[in-house]
C-alpha positions in Angstrom: -153.2 62.4 61.2 -151.0 62.4 64.4 -146.7 63.0 64.8 -146.4 59.3 65.1 -143.9 58.7 62.5 -144.5 55.0 61.0 -142.6 52.5 58.6 -145.0 50.3 56.5 -143.1 47.4 55.5 -145.2 45.2 52.9 -144.4 41.3 52.1 -145.3 42.0 48.3 -145.4 38.0 48.2 -148.4 38.2 50.4 -150.0 41.3 49.7 -152.1 42.9 46.9 -151.1 46.3 45.2 -154.8 47.1 44.0 -155.5 48.3 47.6 -152.3 49.7 47.9 -153.6 53.6 48.1 -156.3 52.1 50.6 -154.0 50.7 52.7 -151.5 54.0 52.6 -155.0 55.9 53.6 -155.5 54.0 56.7 -152.6 54.3 57.9 -152.5 58.1 58.1 -155.1 57.0 60.8 -152.4 55.8 63.0 -149.4 58.3 61.9 -147.3 59.0 59.1 -145.6 57.2 56.8 -142.0 58.2 56.9 -140.9 54.8 55.1 -142.3 52.9 52.8 -140.8 49.5 51.2 -142.3 46.8 49.5 -140.2 43.1 49.3 -139.9 41.1 46.8 -138.1 39.2 44.3 -138.6 42.1 41.1 -137.2 40.0 38.6 -140.2 37.7 38.5 -143.6 38.3 36.2 -145.3 37.9 40.2 -145.2 41.4 41.2 -145.8 42.8 37.8 -148.7 44.4 39.1 -146.8 45.8 41.8 -144.6 48.3 39.5 -146.9 50.8 38.5 -148.2 51.0 42.0 -145.0 51.7 43.7 -143.9 54.7 40.9 -147.7 56.1 41.9 -147.1 56.0 45.6 -143.7 56.4 46.1 -142.9 52.8 47.9 -139.2 51.8 47.2 -138.9 48.5 46.2 -136.2 46.1 48.1 -134.9 43.5 46.0 -134.8 40.0 47.3 -133.5 37.0 45.3 -134.8 33.4 45.7 -131.7 31.5 46.3 -133.7 28.6 47.0 -137.0 26.9 46.3 -139.3 26.7 49.3 -137.6 29.5 51.2 -139.0 32.6 51.8 -136.5 34.8 51.4 -138.1 37.9 51.4 -139.3 37.9 55.1 -136.1 37.5 56.0 -134.8 40.8 54.2 -137.9 42.6 55.4 -137.4 41.4 59.3 -133.6 42.5 58.9 -134.6 45.4 58.1 -137.5 46.2 60.5 -134.9 45.1 63.5 -132.4 47.8 62.0 -135.1 50.4 62.2 -136.0 49.3 65.6 -132.4 50.3 67.0 -132.1 53.5 65.1 -134.6 54.7 66.9 -136.1 56.2 63.7 -140.0 55.3 63.7 -142.2 55.2 66.5 -144.2 52.3 65.3 -144.5 49.3 62.3 -147.4 48.6 60.4 -147.0 45.2 58.8 -148.1 44.3 55.8 -148.7 40.7 55.4 -150.8 37.8 55.9 -148.2 35.5 56.5 -147.6 34.1 60.2 -143.5 34.5 59.9 -144.2 38.0 61.5 -146.0 37.2 64.7 -142.5 37.1 66.7 -141.3 40.5 64.8 -144.5 42.1 66.0 -143.9 40.7 69.9 -140.4 42.1 69.5 -141.5 45.4 68.3 -143.9 45.4 71.1 -141.2 44.4 74.0 -139.7 47.7 72.8 -142.4 49.6 74.0 -143.3 50.3 70.2 -146.8 49.9 68.5 -147.0 47.3 65.4 -150.0 47.5 63.1 -150.5 44.6 60.6 -152.2 44.5 58.0 -153.5 41.1 56.2 -156.6 39.3 54.5 -158.8 37.4 56.7 -156.9 34.2 56.1 -154.1 35.5 57.9 -153.3 33.1 61.5 -154.6 34.1 64.8 -151.5 34.2 66.1 -149.9 37.2 63.9 -152.9 39.4 64.4 -152.9 38.2 68.1 -149.3 39.8 68.1 -150.7 43.3 66.6 -151.8 46.4 68.7 -154.5 46.7 65.7 -154.9 44.1 62.7 -156.8 45.8 60.0 -158.4 43.5 57.4 -157.6 44.4 54.0 -160.9 43.3 52.3 -162.8 46.5 54.4 -160.3 48.3 53.0 -162.2 47.4 49.3 -165.4 49.2 47.5 -168.6 48.7 50.2 -169.9 45.7 47.6 -166.9 43.8 48.5 -166.7 44.5 52.1 -170.4 43.2 52.4 -170.0 40.5 50.6 -166.9 39.5 53.1 -168.4 41.3 56.5 -169.8 37.9 58.0 -166.7 35.9 56.9 -164.3 34.9 59.8 -165.0 37.8 62.3 -165.5 36.9 65.8 -169.1 37.2 67.1 -169.7 40.8 68.3 -171.3 40.0 72.1 -168.5 37.8 73.2 -166.2 41.1 72.2 -168.6 43.6 73.6 -170.1 42.5 76.4 -166.6 42.3 78.2 -165.2 45.5 77.5 -168.6 46.7 78.5 -168.5 45.3 82.0 -164.9 46.3 82.5 -165.2 49.9 81.5 -169.0 50.4 83.4 -169.6 52.8 86.0 -171.9 51.7 89.3 -175.2 52.6 87.1 -173.6 49.9 84.5 -173.1 52.3 81.9 -170.3 52.5 80.1 -168.3 55.5 78.0 -168.5 53.9 74.2 -164.8 55.5 73.7 -163.8 53.4 76.8 -165.2 50.2 75.5 -163.6 50.7 72.4 -160.5 51.1 73.5 -161.1 48.2 75.9 -162.2 45.8 72.6 -159.6 46.7 70.5 -156.9 45.8 73.1 -158.1 42.4 73.9 -158.9 41.6 70.2 -156.5 44.0 67.6 -158.4 42.7 64.8 -162.0 43.9 66.2 -163.2 47.2 63.7 -166.5 48.1 63.0 -166.1 47.4 59.6 -165.5 44.3 59.5 -169.3 44.2 60.1 -170.5 47.1 57.3 -170.5 49.8 59.6 -168.3 52.7 59.2 -168.6 53.9 63.3 -168.4 52.4 66.6 -171.7 54.2 67.3 -173.3 53.0 64.4 -172.9 49.2 65.3 -173.8 49.1 68.6 -177.0 50.8 68.1 -178.0 47.9 65.9 -177.0 45.7 68.8 -180.0 43.9 70.7 -177.7 43.2 73.9 -177.0 46.5 74.2 -179.1 49.6 75.5 -177.3 53.1 74.6 -178.0 56.7 75.3 -176.4 59.9 74.4 -174.9 62.2 76.8 -174.5 66.4 76.3 -171.7 67.3 76.9 -171.2 69.1 80.5 -169.6 72.2 78.8 -172.5 73.4 76.8 -169.9 71.9 73.6 -171.6 70.4 70.7 -169.9 67.3 71.2 -172.0 64.4 73.3 -171.3 61.4 74.7 -172.3 58.1 74.1 -173.0 55.8 76.9 -173.9 51.7 76.4 -174.7 49.2 79.1 -175.8 45.2 79.1 -179.5 45.1 78.1 -181.5 43.7 80.9 -182.6 40.3 79.6 -185.6 40.3 81.2 -186.3 44.0 80.0 -188.2 44.4 76.8 -186.7 46.0 73.3 -187.4 49.9 72.7 -189.7 49.6 69.8 -187.9 49.3 66.4 -187.1 52.5 64.7 -187.1 54.6 68.5 -184.2 57.4 68.8 -181.3 56.7 71.0 -182.5 58.3 74.4 -180.8 61.7 75.3 -180.1 62.2 79.3 
């Protein structure tokens, strides 16, 4: 956990209460949720499933009546509060929880101000909203592993199109690139990139399974037990190593 203060703003009309705990666990990877609010018309039965979750996780419900059918007053209330928080200077970033493209401009405006935006939504989330965030996490990967695996091949971009340019950009003269740098570049160009979308917990596990990449482990120069992973694009003329062979240690 970092000291980054985050405002978690949930569009309860477009988010599931069943993964709220897992969602907050994920938020903790990026900072501390100092503000947790869920927006909706709590007088309706549509949000009944949220009520116990709100109490258990100390999420503040923000009431917004539906004044007109077909108009989403909840989105407007969330956006207004977000702008108030942005100008108050009380947070370092925002977690916007919704699968609704209406928050695209909000995410863009927050980033223009120099704050980070982490988006959370289902894989049906429109691409403009995903691209507007620094990092976008598909909520399907926060569910149980069996459910995650069932959705792992849905609406995810081909890995080679994401990783190959990142490897080239981060590569040294010998073609090898530090894996952490590759991951950082991949996230910047594709905010929704996450190894868990492909059923791998870690980036290192993911790249070892890719036929277009070579992977090697380099011990820390100061003798520390932590080693560094490097990757490079495999020469198409070079045969792949025997299946099951361990990564080379240099």
